[in-house]
C-alpha positions in Angstrom: 0.0 0.0 0.0 1.1 3.5 -0.7 -0.1 6.6 1.3 0.4 10.2 0.7 0.3 12.4 3.8 -0.7 16.0 3.6 -1.5 18.2 6.5 -5.1 19.3 6.4 -6.2 15.9 5.0 -7.0 13.0 7.2 -7.3 9.3 7.2 -10.2 7.9 9.3 -9.3 4.6 10.9 -12.0 2.4 12.3 -12.7 -1.3 13.1 -16.3 -0.9 11.8 -17.6 0.5 8.5 -18.7 4.1 8.8 -21.2 6.0 6.6 -19.5 7.7 3.7 -20.2 11.4 3.3 -19.4 14.0 0.7 -16.0 14.6 2.4 -15.0 11.0 3.0 -14.0 8.2 0.7 -13.5 4.5 1.5 -10.0 3.4 0.5 -9.2 -0.1 1.7 -9.6 -2.6 4.5 -6.3 -3.7 5.9 -6.2 -6.4 8.6 -9.0 -5.2 11.0 -9.0 -1.6 9.9 -11.3 0.3 7.6 -9.4 3.2 6.1 -11.1 6.3 4.7 -9.7 9.4 3.1 -11.1 12.8 4.2 -10.8 16.1 2.5 -11.4 19.5 4.0 -12.1 20.5 7.6 -13.4 17.8 9.9 -13.9 17.9 13.6 -14.3 15.1 16.2 -17.6 16.6 17.3 -19.4 16.7 13.9 -17.8 13.6 12.4 -19.0 10.2 13.7 -20.3 8.7 16.9 -17.8 7.1 19.2 -14.5 8.1 20.8 -12.5 9.9 18.1 -9.0 11.3 18.6 -6.7 13.2 16.3 -3.4 11.5 16.0 -0.1 12.5 14.3 -1.9 15.3 12.5 -3.0 12.9 9.8 -5.5 10.6 11.4 -8.9 10.5 13.1 -9.0 7.2 15.0 -12.4 5.9 16.1 -11.5 3.9 19.2 -13.9 1.1 20.2 -15.2 1.1 23.8 -13.7 -2.4 24.5 -10.1 -2.2 25.7 -9.1 -5.4 24.0 -10.5 -4.2 20.7 -8.6 -1.0 21.2 -5.4 -3.1 21.5 -6.2 -4.8 18.2 -6.8 -1.4 16.5 -3.5 0.0 17.7 -1.6 -3.2 16.7 -3.1 -3.1 13.2 -2.7 0.6 12.9 1.1 0.3 13.3 1.2 -2.8 11.1 -0.3 -0.6 8.4 1.4 2.8 9.1 4.5 1.8 11.1 6.8 2.0 8.1 5.9 5.7 7.8 6.2 6.5 11.5 9.1 9.0 11.4 7.6 10.8 8.4 4.5 11.5 10.5 6.1 12.8 13.7 8.2 15.7 14.8 10.9 13.3 16.3 12.5 16.2 18.3 9.6 16.0 20.8 9.8 12.2 21.0 13.5 12.3 21.6 13.0 15.1 24.2 10.3 13.0 26.0 12.7 10.0 26.0 15.5 12.2 27.4 13.1 13.5 30.1 12.2 9.9 31.2 15.8 8.8 31.2 16.9 11.8 33.2 14.3 11.1 35.8 15.5 7.5 36.1 19.1 8.7 36.4 18.2 11.1 39.1 16.3 8.4 41.0 18.5 5.4 40.5 21.8 6.6 38.9 23.1 5.3 35.6 26.4 3.4 35.2 27.7 0.8 32.8 26.2 -2.0 34.9 22.6 -0.8 34.6 20.2 -2.4 32.1 17.2 -0.3 31.2 14.3 -1.5 29.0 12.7 0.8 26.5 9.2 -0.8 26.5 7.5 -0.1 23.2 10.7 1.2 21.7 9.1 1.8 18.2 11.7 2.8 15.6 14.5 3.0 18.2 14.7 6.7 18.8 16.2 6.2 22.2 19.4 5.3 20.5 19.7 9.0 19.8 19.9 9.7 23.6 23.3 9.3 25.3 23.3 7.3 28.5 25.9 5.7 30.6 24.0 2.4 31.1 22.7 -0.1 28.6 19.3 0.4 26.9 17.6 -2.6 25.3 14.3 -2.4 23.5 11.0 -4.4 23.3 8.7 -3.8 20.4 6.0 -6.2 19.3 5.2 -4.7 15.9 7.5 -6.0 13.2 7.3 -2.9 11.0 8.7 -0.9 13.9 11.3 -3.5 15.0 12.9 -3.3 11.6 13.6 0.4 12.0 15.0 -0.1 15.5 17.2 -2.9 14.2 18.5 -0.7 11.4 19.6 1.8 14.1 21.6 -1.0 15.8 19.3 -1.3 18.8 19.5 -4.5 20.8 15.9 -5.9 20.8 14.3 -8.4 23.0 11.3 -10.6 22.1 8.6 -11.7 24.5 10.3 -15.1 24.6 13.7 -13.5 25.4 12.2 -11.7 28.4 10.4 -14.8 29.6 13.7 -16.8 29.5 15.6 -14.1 31.4 16.6 -14.6 35.0 14.4 -12.6 37.4 15.4 -9.1 38.5 17.2 -8.2 35.3 16.0 -4.7 34.6 17.2 -1.8 36.8 14.5 0.5 35.2 11.9 0.6 32.4 10.6 3.6 30.5 7.8 4.0 27.9 7.6 7.0 25.7 4.3 7.6 23.9 3.2 4.0 24.5 0.5 3.7 27.2 -2.3 5.3 25.2 -2.1 2.3 22.9 -4.1 -0.2 25.1 -1.1 -2.1 26.4 -2.1 -5.5 27.7 -1.8 -6.2 31.4 -0.1 -9.5 30.7 2.8 -7.6 29.1 3.1 -5.3 32.1 3.1 -8.3 34.4 5.8 -10.0 32.3 8.2 -7.1 32.5 7.5 -6.4 36.2 8.5 -10.0 36.9 11.9 -9.2 35.6 12.5 -5.9 37.3 14.7 -5.6 40.4 13.1 -4.8 43.7 12.8 -1.0 44.0 13.2 -0.5 40.3 11.1 2.2 38.6 9.0 2.3 35.4 8.4 5.8 34.1 5.9 6.6 31.3 4.0 9.5 29.8 0.3 9.4 28.7 -0.5 11.0 25.4 -3.6 13.1 25.8 -3.9 11.2 29.2 -5.5 8.3 27.4 -5.8 5.1 29.6 -4.2 6.8 32.5 -6.7 5.5 35.2 -6.6 2.0 33.7 -2.8 1.7 33.7 -2.6 3.1 37.2 -5.0 0.4 38.4 -2.9 -2.2 36.7 0.3 -1.2 38.4 -1.4 -0.9 41.7 -2.8 -4.4 41.3 0.7 -5.7 40.9 2.0 -4.0 44.1 3.6 -0.9 42.6 3.8 2.5 44.2 2.2 5.0 41.8 3.4 8.6 41.7 2.6 11.5 39.3 5.6 13.5 38.4 5.6 17.3 38.4 6.4 17.7 34.7 4.4 20.3 32.8 4.4 19.7 29.1 1.2 19.4 27.2 2.7 17.4 24.4 3.7 14.6 26.8 0.5 14.4 28.8 0.7 13.2 32.4 3.9 11.5 33.4 4.0 8.8 36.1 6.5 6.7 38.0 5.7 3.2 39.1 8.0 1.7 41.7 8.2 -2.0 42.2 
């Protein structure tokens, strides 16, 4: 598939067919996603029923109510558009967010050559552009994104790699622009099982999506939950979870 991205034009992404209007045109169904092209001005309020969010300045995503279905939508969205990811973002803000999360870890725990930090949901491997004293390894389930991280030389772990690791491997974990994508509790539980006692996981919440749900997940697994005093609208709320 080929896509042309122009600011002011949107693609509507949905798991269900939506009524076409004079401004929208059905393009294709890819995996679970119905993809529509939209021309002209279009707002969330006067568009379609459901939870609609603007994303990456090119998309209107219609999120299903069911959390598991949201996870499927996000997975298939990045299967479809992941190869274009860095064409769609201002990576300066993503890198600054990563740097902010890493700086907080460094202030709390201290980095040195012995530290192993997991970039959970590492995407295209932008954390390789941030200088650290410790070792950062990545976990990314979407193949289209993994390829980009590998091309940057990032060391990547699979789910099976993490499962087979000895317990208490990770000194810290961070997630930059990840938790809005309906991350499954089983994946959180897996990583927590391989974090050292007292280790921290820091993450931001794009548009504060899924904030309450994720806080409940970490509390359920015995973590201390703390909101950080970081004021930057582009990041959303930033939280620390201590094991």
